[in-house]
N, C-alpha and C positions, 0 to 999 in steps of 0.2 A: 075308122080312119083317124078321127080326132083323137081317140085314146092312144093310138099308136104314135101319133105326133108328140103327144105329151110324154109318153114313155121315152121317146128318142131324146127329147129336150132334157129330161132329168138325167138321162145317161150321159149326155154331153156335159151337162153342168157338173155332175159328179166327177167325170174324168178331168174337167178343167180344175175343179177344186183340189183334186188329188195331186195333180201336177203342180199346182201353185204351192200346196203345202210341202211337197217334196222339195221344191225350189227354195222355199223359205228355210226349211230345215237344213238343206245343204249349204245355203248361204251362211247360216249361223255357224255351222261346223267349220266352214272355210274361214269365217271371220275369227273364230276362236283359235283356230290353228295358226293364224297369222299374228297373234298377240305374243310376241317373244321379247317385247321391250320390258326392262326392269322398272320397278316403281321409282319415283323420284322422292328423295328424302331431303328436306330442308330443316336445318337446326339453327335456331337463333338463341343466343345467350342474352338474357334480358339485363343482367347486371354483371359487368366485367370489372368493376372496381373492387378493391379488397373488401372482404366482408367477413364477419364472424358468425353469419347466419347461413341460410341456404342460397344456392344459385338456381334460378329458374331457367329452364331450357324449353323453348317452344319446339314441338316435334310436329312437322307437317309432312304428310305422305300422300302422294297422288299417283294415279295410274288410269289409263284409258279403260281397262276392263274392270276397274274398281279394286279397292284395297280390302283384302280379306282379314289380315291380322297385323298388328304392329306390336313390337316388344322392345325392351331395352335392358341392359345389364351392365354392371360395373366390370371393367377390365377390357383387355384387348381380345375380343372374342371372334370366332369364326362363324360362318353362316350355320354350320351344322349344330352349333351350340343351342340355337333357338328352336330346334325341332321339339325339344322337351323342356327347355329351361328358359329363363328370362321372365321379366315382369311385363304382363300384357297391358297395353294402353288403350283406352277407349277414345276414339276420335269423334270430334264434333265439327262437321264441315271441314274434314281433313286435318284438324288441328287438335293438339293436346299439350298440356304443360306438365313438365317433369321437374320435381324438386330434387336437386343434388345436395347432399350433406357433407361430402368429403371430396378433397382433391383427388385427381386421378384420371385415367383414361376410361371412357364409357363408350359402349357400342350400341347403336340403334338399328333396329331390324324391321323390314316390312316385306310382306308377301301379298301379291295381287291375286285376283280370282282366277287368273290363268296359271298360277303356280310360279310366277317369276319372283325372285327374291332380291333384296338389296340390303346391304349394311353400310353404315356410315359411322365414323369414329370421331370422338370429341374429347379433348383434354381440358379438364377444369383445373386451374391453378390459383385462383384468387380467394379460396376459402382459407381463412387464418383464424383459428380459435385459440391460439397460444399467445399469452401476454408477452410483452417484450422482456428481455433480460436486462436488468438494471443493476448497476453497482455505483456506489458513491465513495468518494474519498475527499478529504479536505486538507488544506494547508493554510497556515496563518503567516502573514507578513505585514508588519507595521500596523498591528492591531485590526487588521481586516482579514476575514476568512474567505478563501475561495473554495467553493464546493464544486468539484468536478463530477460530471455525470457521464458514465459510459453506458450506452444502451444499444441493443441490437434487436432486429425483428425481421422476419421474412418479408412482410408486406411493407416495411418502412415505417419510420417514426412520423407521426402526425403532429404531436404537440408535447410540450414539457412545461409543467407548472410546479411551483413550490409554495409552501406556506409554513410559517413558523408555528411550531407545535406538532403534536403527534396526531395525524389524521390518517387512519388506515382504511377507511371505507371509500372505495372509488366512486360511489354514488353520493357521497356527502355533498350537501348544498354549499359547504365551505369552498369547494373547488370552483364554484361559480362566483361567489361573492367576495372572497378574501384572498384567493390565490393570485400569485403573480405569474404572468405568462413569460417564459424564457425559451420559446420554441426554437428560435434561431441560434441558440447558444449551446455550447457544450459545458459551460461552467457559468457560475454566477457568484456574486460576492455578498456577504452579509457583515454587519457591523455590531452584532450583539450575540452573546452566548445563548445557548439553548438547543433544543431539538428542532430540526427542520424536516418536513416531509416533502418528498419529490414524487410527483405523479407523471408517468410517461405513458402516453396513449399512442397506439399504432394506428395505421391507416384503415385497419379493419374494425377499429373500435374497442380493441382489448386494451386494458390498462393495468399497470403495475405500479405499486407504491413502495418506496424505500425511505427509511428514516436515517438521519445521521445527527449525532450530537456534536456541536461545535463548542470548543473552548478557546476563546481568544487569548487568554493569558495562561501560560504555563506557570504553575506554582509547584516547585520541586523541592523535596526534602532530601538533602544529602545524608546518607546513612553510611558512615565510615567504618572501616575495620575497627576503629576505636570504640565503636558501639558494641563490639563483640568481645567476649572474654577469651583469653589465651588458653584456658583449660578445656575449652570445647563444650559441646552440648550433646545430650541424648537427643534422639529424634523428637520426642515429646517436648523437651525443653526448648529446642530450637524453634519448633513450630509455635510454641507459646510466645517466645520472644518476638518472632516475626509478626504474629497476630497483634501483639500489643503495639509494636512500632507502627504497623500499617493502620491499625484502628486510630491511633493517635494522629497519624498524618491526615487521615480523613477528617477527624474532628478539628484539626487545625486548618482546614480548608485547602489542603494540598490536593493536587490532581496527579502528581507524579512522584515516584520514589526513585532515587539514584543510589543504588546499593553497590558498595565496593566488593566485587566478586573475585578480583585478582590483585591483592595489594602487594605481594612480594614474590613474584614468580611462582605463585601457588594458586590454588583454585578452590572456590566454594562449590564445586561441582565435579563430577567424575570427568577427568580430562586425559587424553592420550598424550598430551604435551607437558602438562604441569602437575606437580604433586598436590595432594590434598593439603588444604590450609589448616594450620593449627587453630585457627579461629572457629573451626567447626568440630574438629576431632581432638584437639588438645596437643597433637603432635604432627608436625609437618610430614606428609607422606602416609599418614594413617587414615584408612577408610572409615568414615563414621557409620557406614551401613545404610545411608539414605542419601537422597539427592536434594541438598538444600536449595539449589537454584530452581529446580523444577517446582518445589513448593512455593518459593518466593514469587515466581512469575504467576502461578495460579492464584495465590493469595492476593496479589496486587490487582489482578484483573477482576477477581470476584468483588472487589471493593470499588471498582471503577477507576483504579489508578493505573497510569502508564508505568512500565518498568524499564528503566535504563540500566544496563550492566556497566558498572564503573570499573575501569581497568587502569592500573599503573603499568605502562608498557615496558619501561627500562629498568625499574628498580628491582633488585634482588634482595638486598639487605639494607638495614639502617644501622650504622655504628657497629658494624661487625664485618670484618674481612675474612672470617673463618669459613672456608668452603666446607670443611668437614662437619660444620654444624648444620648444614643443609641436608635434607633427606637424600638418600642415594639415588632417587629417581628425579631429582631436581636437574633440569637441563644444564644449569650453570655449573653444578658440581660435576656432572658427567663430562662436560666439555673440558673442564679444568683438570680433571684427573685422568682423562683419556690419554693413552700412550701416544696418540697423534698430537704432538705439541702445537701444530698449527691451529687446532681447535681452541687452544687457550685464549686466542685473541677474540673469540666470540663473547668473552666476558672480561670486564675490567674492574680493577680495584682502585679507589681514589679516596683520599682523605680530604674532604671539602673544608672542614673547619680547622685542620691542623691539630686536632686533639688526639691523634693517634688512634682514632676510632673510624677506620675507613668504611666506606660503603662499597657494595658490589653492584655493578650495573651490566646490563647487556650492552654490547658495543654498538652504538648507533651507526658506525661505519661498516659493520659486518652484514653482508647480504644474508648470510645464514641466520643471524640473529633477527634480522628484519622479517625473514620468512617465518621464523618461529612465532613472532608476535602476530603476524597476519594470519597464520594458520590457527592460532588460538582464538582470534576474533571470529574466523569462519566457523570454528567449532561451535561457538556460542550461538551465532545467528542461525546455523543449520539445525541445531538440536533443541533450541528453546524459542518460545514465542515472545522474544524481547521486543520492546518498542524502540530501543536505542542502544548504541554503544557510546560510552562516555570516557574520554581521557582527561586526566587531571593536569596539574601544572608541573609535573616532574619530567624534565627532558634532560638535556646535558646539565651536569652540575656546574657550579661556578669554579672554573679552573685556576683562577688567580693570575698573577703576573707571569707565571711560567706556562701559560696556556699553549704556547707554541711547541713545547717539549713534553707535554703531559697527555695522558689519557689515550686518545686514538691518533696521536701524532705519527705513529709508525705507519698507519694506513694512509695518512695524509701524504707522508713523504713518498710512499709507493705511488700514490695518485699523481704527485707532481712529476716524478720521473717518467711515468708512462705518458703523461700529457705532453711533456717537453719532447719526448722521443717521437711523438706523433706530429710534431711541428706546431703545436698549439700552446697557448698561454694558460697556465693553470690559475684557478681561482685562489684567492687568499684563503687562509685556513678558516676564518669565520664564515665566509660565504660557502665554502665547501661543507662545513658542519651544518649550516642551515639547510643546505640541499639534502644532506643525509636525513634530516628530520622530515623535510618536505616529501622525500621519496617514500618514507614509511607512511606518512599521513595519506598520501595519494593512493598508495597500495591498499591501505585499510579501507578507504572510502570505496574504491572500485570493487574490492572483494565483497563488501557488504551489499552494495547495489546489485552485484551479479547474482547474489543469493535471494535477496528480498529488497526491492527498491523502496518499500515503505518504512524500513528500519532507518532511523535517524543516526547520524554520526556527528558528535559534537565534542568540542574541546573547551576546557575551562583554564585558560592561562592566568598567570599572575597579572595583577591589575596595572602594573607600571610598564607600558610598552617600551620605554627607554631601556629598562633592564633586559627586556627580551632580546634587544638588538646589541647587547654588549659584545665586544670582541673577545672577551674571555669566558663567556658562559651563556647558558640557556639556549641560544641559537634558535629562537622560536620566531618563525617568519609569518606572523599573523597577518601582515599586509597582503601577502600573496594568497593566503587562505581566504581572506575576506574580499578578494577581488575576482574570485573564480567559482565555478560550479563543479570543480573536480576534487576538492579537498574535504570540505566539511558542509554539514547542513546548518550548523549553528555554532556561534561563539559565545562564551559566557565568561567575560573577564571578571576576576575577583576584585571588586571595588570595595575595599574594606576600610576606607578612610571616611572620616566625618566631613560634613559640609564646610567645617572651619579649618580643615587641614591647610597648612601654609606652604607645603613643598611645591616648588615649581622648577622644572628643568629649563635652564636658560637656553639650551640649544634648540629644543623642539617646542618649547612653550607648554609642554604637558604640565598640568596642575593636578595634584592628587586630591584636591577638594572634590567631594563626591559628584556634585552636579557638573563641574568642569571636566572631571575625568570621564564621565559618561559621554559628554558632548564630544570629547576628543575621540573616544572609541567609535562613536557613531560616524564621525568624519572619516574614519579609516575604512569603513565598510562601503565598498563600491559595487559589490555584486548584489543583484536583486534576488538571489537564491539563498543567501545566508541570513538566518534569523539571528537577531541580537537578543540575548538574555543577559541578566546581570546577577553576579554572585553577591549575596547579601550576608554580612557578618553578624548573625544572631549572637555568636559567642562574645562579641565585643559589647553587647548591651549591658549597661550598668557598670562597665569596667572603668579603670582610670587610665587606659591606654592613650586617650585623648580627652581633654576637658569636656568636650561636647557630649561624649558618652556618659560621663559622670553627672553632668549637670542637667541633662534632658532625658525625657522618657518617650520621645516621639521620633528619634532619629531613623529607626527602621521604617516607621510609617512614612516619613517624609521621603525616604529613599525610593519607596515604591511609587508614591504619588508623583515624584519628579519624573521617574521613568515613564509613567503613564502620560504625563503632560507633553513628552516629546513626540508622542504618536509613533515612535519607531522601536520601542522596546516591547517584546512579545512575551516576556516572562521573567521570573525571578527564582533563583536557586538559593536555598537557605542553608548556611553552614553553622551548625549541623544539628541532628536530631536531639542529642542530649541537652543542648543549651536552651531548648524551648521549655525546659523544666527546672532550670537552676533558679534559685531564689533571686539572684542579682538581676536576672533578665525579665522577671515577671511583668514589671510595669511596661517595659518596651513591647513585650510580646502581646500584652493585652491591647495596647493601642494599635499594634500591627494587625491583629485579628479583626479589629473593627472595620478595616478596609479590604480584607481578603474575602471577597464574596463573589 
């Protein structure tokens, strides 16, 4: 009986245990079947500021049934992508850190033990491993150089520093001890010559260094057509000539050469507007077989010299009114001989000295002639890496007492009639002629700047401003040019008189004594954009043109020193190359060189 009771108890216990196990098993199945919720993914970017390193992302994945696998991949991916691809991440307490090395969209993936999946996307934008782009340029005004800094960067600019000298290592300790911080500026000023290094650092920590050499004082050598022979040169001869003149210019402490490339409606370069010059080929219109200007620009820059192309805009001939002596492709001859007689007025013949040796000029009142001159300038600036375009002092000739009935008076009379017909009052002929010159100068300036704003345009007028405003000649409106930013970048009056010159104009008070003349010119400059340079007469050194030149050997030196003392003169142009080597000039030149450093 007792044994049967025990057997019954074990049977009941077994049945209860079996039922309990079945219940627990079913409960688990039911529980598993109910887990349809997707995992939770939390992404935290630890560093959101611009950086040139990696960005760390904290990847957190949680789920009630537990996380089976987590992955990540670059790009905008779908869930199916991670079935076979992606980078697996090991979680510790549901967390892991992922290092991102590049900007872009990243997709993070998790699958729980129940098979539910989740993706979450994150865009990283703050990685910047590219250094800023930096460019420098400089300008000089009143013996102070302004260095302009242009910089761009995706993450933004954090700081800008500069230091005198060439420092190219971004990690150099000099950037901490000797550099000047100009972070809030787009430009800064310096007051001494030399090389300056500028370091720009972006907000991600990338840095770029650029260097620039600043020359506070332009020292320019005028190289005239008179330096070239009329019989022309072979290519080898021409290059040797240029090498010699440019090497000498460097030895004489010049930093600029101003070479006359169009002296007489001709060209020392292949031009579609003007014939070849006889000063390279020996005959006007004859192709020398090489490009002199291309070589001159390259030779100048190889020596660290600026190259300014010197142009005489109006002059076609000197002491010859013979159009037939011009080459057949000379525009003056073509206009004059064309069957269309209206084109004849594009060129004019005038005998300035009354010696029956007239000169030929392009007509300053002719729009067609003006456009020819402008197109010639554009041709040079477009095709050659010149640093400047330079006009000399030849504008209208002195027309004498009959100025109202000579030269371009026909165009003036037409202007007067048209103006009166429109109900307006015409300008006097001298004002009208000055406006003709102003129109050309303004057109040339605009054309240059439209092509390359870094190319300078300057004019070197005769030194007596009283003569420039004569009613019968010149018609050079320097006051307008020097009061605007629309005409010229620099003015260089030819102040060729000694300190002891006694000429004074009673009406204006202008004195030709060098120091007083310079002060007068400085008073005329009212624009803050026009540089003042001075034309220095090397050719007068040791001559008897004035007693002071004959009796002293330091006039040239004192001319430069006085200009420097004003604090407003930024350079000196020396006329001209040949006279640095004449016996009569050597004492003056020696003293001059002592201060050209």
